[in-house]
Structure formats: C-alpha cells, structure tokens
C-alpha positions as CSV (number, residue, x, y, z in Angstrom):
1,M,-49.4,61.8,150.6
2,L,-48.1,58.5,151.8
3,P,-48.8,55.1,150.1
4,V,-51.0,53.1,152.5
5,D,-48.6,50.1,152.0
6,Y,-45.5,52.0,153.2
7,Q,-44.1,49.3,155.5
8,Y,-41.5,47.9,153.0
9,F,-40.0,51.4,152.5
10,I,-39.3,51.6,156.2
11,S,-37.4,48.3,156.0
12,A,-35.3,49.6,153.1
13,W,-34.4,52.7,155.2
14,I,-33.5,50.7,158.3
15,Y,-31.1,48.5,156.2
16,K,-29.5,51.7,154.8
17,V,-29.1,53.1,158.3
18,I,-27.4,50.0,159.5
19,Q,-25.2,49.9,156.5
20,N,-24.0,53.4,157.2
21,A,-23.0,52.4,160.6
22,D,-21.6,48.9,159.9
23,Q,-21.6,47.7,156.3
24,S,-20.5,44.2,157.0
25,F,-23.2,43.6,159.5
26,A,-25.8,45.1,157.2
27,E,-24.8,42.8,154.3
28,Y,-25.0,39.8,156.6
29,L,-28.4,40.8,158.0
30,H,-29.8,41.4,154.5
31,Q,-28.3,38.4,152.7
32,Q,-28.3,35.7,155.3
33,G,-29.8,36.7,158.6
34,Y,-29.7,34.1,161.3
35,F,-30.2,30.6,159.9
36,D,-31.6,27.5,161.7
37,G,-30.9,25.0,158.9
38,N,-34.3,25.5,157.2
39,K,-35.2,29.2,157.4
40,K,-33.4,32.4,158.0
41,F,-34.6,35.2,160.3
42,R,-33.7,38.8,160.6
43,H,-34.3,39.6,164.2
44,F,-35.9,43.1,164.0
45,C,-39.3,44.5,163.5
46,Y,-41.1,47.8,163.7
47,S,-44.5,49.4,164.3
48,P,-46.6,51.2,161.8
49,F,-46.2,55.0,161.8
50,W,-48.1,56.6,164.7
51,I,-49.8,59.4,162.9
52,G,-51.6,62.1,164.8
53,S,-54.1,63.0,162.1
54,S,-54.6,61.6,158.6
55,Q,-57.2,60.9,156.0
56,F,-57.4,57.6,154.0
57,W,-58.1,57.9,150.3
58,K,-59.4,54.4,149.5
59,E,-59.6,54.8,145.7
60,K,-56.0,55.9,145.6
61,S,-54.6,53.8,148.3
62,L,-53.0,56.8,149.9
63,L,-52.8,58.4,153.4
64,E,-53.1,62.2,153.5
65,V,-50.9,63.0,156.6
66,N,-52.1,66.1,158.4
67,S,-49.6,66.0,161.2
68,D,-46.2,67.6,161.5
69,T,-44.8,64.7,163.6
70,L,-44.8,60.9,163.1
71,S,-43.3,58.4,165.4
72,L,-42.1,54.8,164.9
73,D,-41.1,52.1,167.3
74,V,-38.2,49.8,166.3
75,S,-37.1,46.6,168.1
76,F,-34.1,44.3,167.6
77,G,-33.8,40.8,169.0
78,V,-30.0,41.0,168.9
79,E,-28.2,43.5,171.0
80,E,-25.5,44.3,168.5
81,A,-28.1,45.2,165.9
82,A,-29.9,47.6,168.2
83,E,-26.6,49.3,169.0
84,Q,-25.6,49.7,165.4
85,Y,-29.0,50.9,164.5
86,I,-28.9,53.7,167.0
87,F,-25.4,54.8,166.0
88,G,-26.3,54.8,162.3
89,L,-29.5,56.6,162.9
90,F,-27.7,59.7,164.4
91,R,-25.6,59.9,161.3
92,N,-28.5,59.6,158.8
93,Q,-31.3,61.8,160.0
94,Q,-33.1,62.5,156.8
95,T,-35.0,60.0,154.6
96,Y,-37.8,59.6,152.0
97,I,-40.4,57.0,152.7
98,G,-42.6,56.1,149.7
99,D,-42.7,54.9,146.2
100,R,-41.7,56.8,143.0
101,F,-45.1,58.6,142.9
102,N,-46.0,59.4,146.5
103,G,-44.1,59.7,149.8
104,L,-42.8,61.9,152.6
105,E,-39.5,63.6,153.2
106,L,-38.8,62.9,156.9
107,L,-36.3,64.4,159.3
108,V,-35.5,62.4,162.5
109,T,-35.6,64.9,165.4
110,R,-35.6,62.6,168.4
111,V,-34.5,59.0,169.2
112,E,-35.1,57.5,172.6
113,R,-34.6,54.2,174.3
114,L,-38.0,52.9,175.5
115,P,-38.2,50.9,178.7
116,D,-38.6,47.2,178.3
117,L,-42.1,45.8,178.9
118,V,-42.4,43.9,182.1
119,C,-43.5,40.4,181.0
120,T,-45.4,37.7,182.8
121,E,-46.3,34.2,181.7
122,E,-49.8,35.2,180.6
123,M,-50.4,38.5,178.8
124,A,-52.8,40.1,176.3
125,Y,-51.6,41.8,173.1
126,T,-52.7,43.8,170.0
127,A,-51.2,43.0,166.6
128,W,-50.8,46.6,165.3
129,S,-49.4,45.4,162.0
130,P,-50.7,42.3,160.1
131,V,-49.4,39.0,161.4
132,V,-48.4,36.6,158.6
133,V,-48.7,32.8,159.0
134,S,-48.6,30.7,155.9
135,L,-48.6,27.1,154.8
136,R,-47.2,25.8,151.5
137,K,-47.5,22.2,150.5
138,A,-45.1,20.4,148.2
139,N,-47.2,20.7,145.1
140,D,-48.6,24.2,145.8
141,R,-47.3,27.1,143.7
142,Y,-48.3,29.7,146.2
143,A,-48.5,29.7,150.0
144,T,-51.9,29.8,151.8
145,Y,-52.2,32.5,154.3
146,L,-54.0,31.4,157.5
147,S,-56.4,33.2,159.7
148,P,-56.0,33.2,163.5
149,A,-59.3,31.5,163.7
150,E,-57.8,28.4,162.0
151,P,-57.2,25.4,164.5
152,A,-53.6,25.1,163.7
153,Y,-52.7,28.8,164.0
154,G,-51.5,28.7,167.6
155,E,-49.2,25.7,166.9
156,L,-47.7,27.4,163.9
157,L,-47.0,30.5,165.9
158,H,-45.3,28.3,168.4
159,R,-43.2,26.7,165.7
160,N,-42.2,30.1,164.3
161,L,-41.0,31.4,167.6
162,S,-39.1,28.2,168.4
163,Q,-37.2,28.5,165.0
164,K,-36.4,32.2,165.8
165,W,-35.1,31.2,169.2
166,Q,-32.8,28.5,167.8
167,T,-31.0,31.1,165.6
168,L,-30.1,33.4,168.5
169,P,-26.4,33.3,169.2
170,G,-25.7,31.2,172.4
171,A,-29.4,30.6,173.1
172,P,-30.3,27.7,175.4
173,P,-32.8,25.1,174.4
174,F,-36.3,26.5,173.6
175,P,-38.4,26.5,176.8
176,R,-40.8,23.5,176.8
177,T,-43.6,24.5,179.0
178,K,-47.3,24.9,178.4
179,W,-48.3,27.2,175.5
180,E,-51.7,28.6,175.0
181,F,-52.8,31.0,172.3
182,R,-56.4,32.5,172.6
183,L,-58.0,34.9,170.1
184,L,-59.8,37.7,171.8
185,N,-61.7,39.3,168.9
186,T,-62.7,38.8,165.2
187,P,-59.5,39.1,163.1
188,R,-59.3,41.7,160.4
189,S,-57.5,40.6,157.2
190,K,-55.2,43.0,155.3
191,L,-53.6,42.5,151.8
192,V,-50.4,44.4,151.6
193,S,-48.4,45.3,148.5
194,V,-44.6,44.8,148.8
195,K,-42.2,46.6,146.4
196,S,-45.0,48.4,144.7
197,F,-44.5,49.6,141.1
198,T,-41.5,47.3,140.5
199,S,-41.1,44.0,138.7
200,R,-40.8,42.3,142.0
201,E,-44.1,43.6,143.4
202,S,-46.0,41.0,145.5
203,K,-49.1,40.7,147.7
204,V,-48.9,39.5,151.3
205,K,-51.9,38.7,153.4
206,G,-51.9,39.1,157.2
207,F,-54.3,39.6,160.0
208,Q,-54.7,42.1,162.8
209,F,-56.3,41.0,166.0
210,R,-56.1,40.9,169.8
211,F,-54.9,37.8,171.6
212,Q,-53.9,36.3,174.9
213,L,-50.7,34.2,175.2
214,K,-49.6,31.9,177.9
215,A,-45.9,31.0,177.5
216,P,-42.5,31.3,179.3
217,V,-41.5,34.9,179.9
218,E,-38.5,34.5,177.6
219,V,-40.8,33.7,174.7
220,H,-42.9,36.8,175.3
221,R,-39.7,38.9,175.2
222,L,-38.6,37.2,171.9
223,M,-41.9,37.9,170.4
224,L,-41.8,41.6,171.4
225,S,-38.2,42.1,170.1
226,S,-38.3,40.0,166.9
227,G,-42.0,40.1,166.0
228,L,-44.8,37.6,165.6
229,G,-45.2,35.3,162.6
230,E,-43.4,35.7,159.3
231,K,-41.8,38.6,157.4
232,N,-41.2,40.8,160.4
233,S,-38.3,42.6,158.9
234,I,-40.5,44.1,156.1
235,G,-43.2,45.4,158.4
236,F,-45.3,42.5,159.6
237,G,-46.1,41.1,163.1
238,W,-45.5,44.1,165.4
239,V,-47.4,43.4,168.6
240,D,-47.6,45.2,171.9
241,Q,-49.4,44.9,175.2
242,L,-53.1,45.3,174.9
243,R,-53.9,49.0,175.3
244,E,-55.0,52.0,173.4
245,K,-53.0,53.3,170.4
246,P,-49.8,55.0,171.6
247,E,-49.8,58.7,171.8
248,Q,-47.6,61.0,169.7
C-alpha cells in the first residue's frame, strides 16, 4: 500500500540521492536553492509515479499497487544538478517511499536519459501533478490558493517563471515577448498532505488541468525542466506535452 499523498517522500529521497553524490551541493539546494532577492527556487521537479495497475482506497487515502514496476520522470533546470543526481542514483539503488505506516520498498533497476521535448512558441500541455499558485496579502495568516479559472492566474504563472529564470546562473534577461495562457478544460482541485503524521504536516491545494501556452521557446524549456507554479521540488507542477498518460 502506498499513501495517496506520496509526493513529498519522493522529494526527500531525491535530496538523499544528491547528498550521497555531492553533500555540499545537496545542502545548498536544500537550505538555500537559487535566490532572486525575494524568493528561493530549487530547480528540479518530478512526475507522479506511473503505475501500471492500482486501486484507490478512498476511505484510507491509500493506493493498492498491483504492478511490479513503477516509473518516475525527474527533471532538473540546472545541468550540474542533473549530473549529480544520475551519479548518486547509481550508488543508491534501494529506497522506501511512504510514511511510517504505509509505503513501498523500491529497487531502481533502470535509469535512462529521455530525449528533450522539441518546443515551439505555442504548445498544449497537461498538468499531471497539481499546479500551485497562491496569493498572500499583508494581513492574511494563510495564503489563498487560486484556480486556473481566476483572471489573474496566467499573469501569476508568468511572474513565477520570470523569477525562476532570474535565479539561473548566467541567465540573460527574461524574454519580453507576448505571453498567452489559455485553459483547455475544467480544472480539478486536489488537496495534498505534506509531511503526513508529523508535527509539521500541512495541506497544499493545487489544480490539475490542460492548457495552451504561447511564450518564447526558452520559457517552455524552463517550465518543463523546473516545473510550473510553486513548490515544484516537493512534487507539484509537473507538466508535459498534451498526450495520453505515459506507458510503463
């Protein structure tokens, strides 16, 4: 059995893998990331598990996995991080993904470099994991999580990607050409538990949806490598070209 909100546990594993390969870089990535003066960004993201067969037990918030093989896509926006991740992964091929009550013992049997997606200025995408966009006013105790149907949503995504761009080492000025975000279906909200069964447990709300984006090719590549929206390094905002679910 696998907790339905397993995404954070993958993040913890990735940090551990990087640390085994390069401890100083792992500490920097975890504690500071890449800072633009206001926010810090950890330029990596990852997909949900691609599971061949499973059953969802809603009352227990568990997935019963009926497949011997799972797959996972991981992407880094910084070349050094991708290299360190691959090296570390080969030296740490076994892991447990789950909380203290339910989880899976997994053995990595294959790692492969996927070809880069050929990008154009206008493309359609699927958000396979929830995309998080939030606003928090000065006097608000908690952030408000926005739906893609909100009028300001596209502009906030643009701002988020601009901030990520500015933290990349040696990046030129953010491309200032026309930006268009268009929602293609009715978004589905998802409330995710992070750090379940700990004193630091929290709830994060995101949305899964299909969308069309018109932007410079470099911005598409940044989104695919670093994720869309907030909290990418803990399992949110994985997007891919609009198509059917990847095969095992």
